[in-house]
VMD Tcl script that draws the C-alpha trace (Angstrom):
set ca {
  {-16.20 -12.98 -1.55}
  {-18.91 -11.16 -0.42}
  {-18.50 -7.71 1.14}
  {-18.00 -7.54 4.78}
  {-19.72 -4.62 7.17}
  {-17.10 -3.79 9.79}
  {-17.06 -1.73 12.59}
  {-14.76 0.66 14.33}
  {-13.37 -2.73 16.80}
  {-12.90 -4.53 13.55}
  {-10.99 -1.76 11.34}
  {-7.65 -2.00 12.72}
  {-7.51 -5.73 12.56}
  {-9.23 -6.28 9.27}
  {-6.16 -4.11 7.57}
  {-3.66 -5.91 9.63}
  {-4.49 -9.45 9.09}
  {-5.08 -9.25 5.56}
  {-2.93 -8.50 2.31}
  {-5.55 -6.14 0.45}
  {-8.33 -4.57 2.17}
  {-10.80 -2.12 0.17}
  {-13.23 -0.17 2.62}
  {-16.27 1.35 1.30}
  {-17.37 4.58 3.43}
  {-21.45 4.94 2.71}
  {-24.55 5.68 4.69}
  {-27.70 4.58 3.74}
  {-29.38 8.07 3.02}
  {-26.72 8.56 0.32}
  {-27.97 8.13 -3.15}
  {-24.58 7.79 -4.94}
  {-23.80 5.30 -2.13}
  {-26.71 2.94 -3.17}
  {-25.95 3.26 -6.34}
  {-22.33 2.09 -5.63}
  {-23.23 -0.78 -3.64}
  {-24.10 -3.09 -6.14}
  {-21.28 -2.49 -8.10}
  {-18.87 -3.08 -5.24}
  {-20.72 -6.33 -4.14}
  {-20.49 -7.70 -7.86}
  {-16.77 -6.53 -8.29}
  {-16.00 -8.44 -4.92}
  {-17.16 -11.83 -6.27}
  {-14.85 -11.83 -8.61}
  {-11.37 -11.01 -6.28}
  {-11.67 -13.61 -3.59}
  {-8.32 -12.53 -2.77}
  {-9.41 -8.91 -1.63}
  {-11.37 -8.13 1.01}
  {-14.28 -5.91 0.53}
  {-15.55 -4.05 3.43}
  {-17.70 -1.67 4.15}
  {-18.29 0.96 7.20}
  {-21.56 2.49 7.85}
  {-20.72 6.01 8.42}
  {-23.74 6.62 10.46}
  {-23.04 4.20 12.93}
  {-19.39 4.63 12.94}
  {-18.92 8.03 12.93}
  {-15.98 8.24 15.27}
  {-14.30 5.63 12.69}
  {-15.16 8.12 9.60}
  {-14.06 11.21 11.48}
  {-10.80 9.29 12.54}
  {-10.44 8.17 8.66}
  {-11.17 12.10 7.61}
  {-14.11 11.22 5.34}
  {-15.70 14.03 4.54}
  {-17.59 13.05 1.24}
  {-19.35 9.56 1.00}
  {-18.84 7.50 -0.61}
  {-15.70 7.21 -0.18}
  {-13.38 3.89 -1.41}
  {-10.13 3.55 0.60}
  {-7.56 0.61 -0.55}
  {-4.91 -0.82 1.90}
  {-2.09 -2.92 0.64}
  {0.03 -4.65 3.47}
  {-1.32 -2.48 6.15}
  {-0.34 0.84 3.93}
  {-3.34 3.08 2.52}
  {-2.63 3.06 -1.09}
  {-5.78 4.67 -2.39}
  {-8.43 7.32 -1.28}
  {-10.96 8.44 -3.33}
  {-14.52 10.12 -2.59}
  {-17.49 9.50 -5.19}
  {-18.81 6.44 -6.76}
  {-16.66 4.45 -9.21}
  {-18.64 2.36 -12.30}
  {-17.39 -1.47 -12.37}
  {-14.57 -0.89 -14.82}
  {-12.91 1.94 -12.35}
  {-13.41 -0.21 -9.61}
  {-11.48 -3.21 -11.37}
  {-8.62 -0.67 -12.76}
  {-8.45 0.33 -8.90}
  {-7.93 -3.16 -7.63}
  {-5.97 -4.25 -10.54}
  {-3.34 -1.09 -9.83}
  {-3.23 -2.00 -5.81}
  {-2.71 -5.61 -6.83}
  {0.19 -4.61 -9.02}
  {2.13 -2.28 -6.84}
  {5.36 -2.97 -6.11}
  {5.57 -3.03 -2.21}
  {8.95 -2.71 -1.44}
  {9.06 0.51 -3.06}
  {5.68 1.34 -1.33}
  {7.55 0.27 1.94}
  {10.58 2.14 1.09}
  {8.82 5.49 0.01}
  {6.86 5.59 3.47}
  {9.92 4.78 5.46}
  {11.92 7.86 3.68}
  {8.84 9.81 4.21}
  {8.48 9.09 8.36}
  {12.45 9.68 8.41}
  {11.75 13.08 6.61}
  {8.90 13.72 8.94}
  {10.93 12.78 11.98}
  {13.92 15.02 11.02}
  {11.38 18.19 10.52}
  {10.02 17.32 13.98}
  {13.74 17.08 15.45}
  {14.53 20.35 13.89}
  {11.42 21.97 15.00}
  {11.91 21.35 18.63}
  {15.75 21.70 18.66}
  {16.56 18.36 18.58}
  {19.61 16.96 16.36}
  {19.11 14.17 14.22}
  {22.02 12.52 12.72}
  {22.00 12.13 9.13}
  {21.89 8.40 8.24}
}
mol new
graphics top color blue
foreach p $ca { graphics top sphere $p radius 0.5 }
foreach p [lrange $ca 0 end-1] q [lrange $ca 1 end] { graphics top cylinder $p $q radius 0.2 }
display resetview
């Protein structure tokens, strides 16, 4: 599958409607981004079951800010709507393949359980900070 350019308006639906989504945050003026682009495109052809998307940080400044992008290129990977990988810097083809393979191999039941525990802990901490008592499960 070829890479797909997405905008802020398409970002949420792309992540929500696909099992695995990789996102390359890049800019035209960025040398490492230009070096990474062909690698990203070539690896995308080997994985038709994965959405390889690209976000131009110059055109989508609000999305880049919301995503916390401070360095480009930055690669993010989502699996079942969960951010499971985020790293700035260009990867070579072998490293990118390793990321794709690792994301595919994740035990998503375990990931979702971890997310649920983290959210419950955060809610408990927030409840204690505002004086609200949250019953223990």
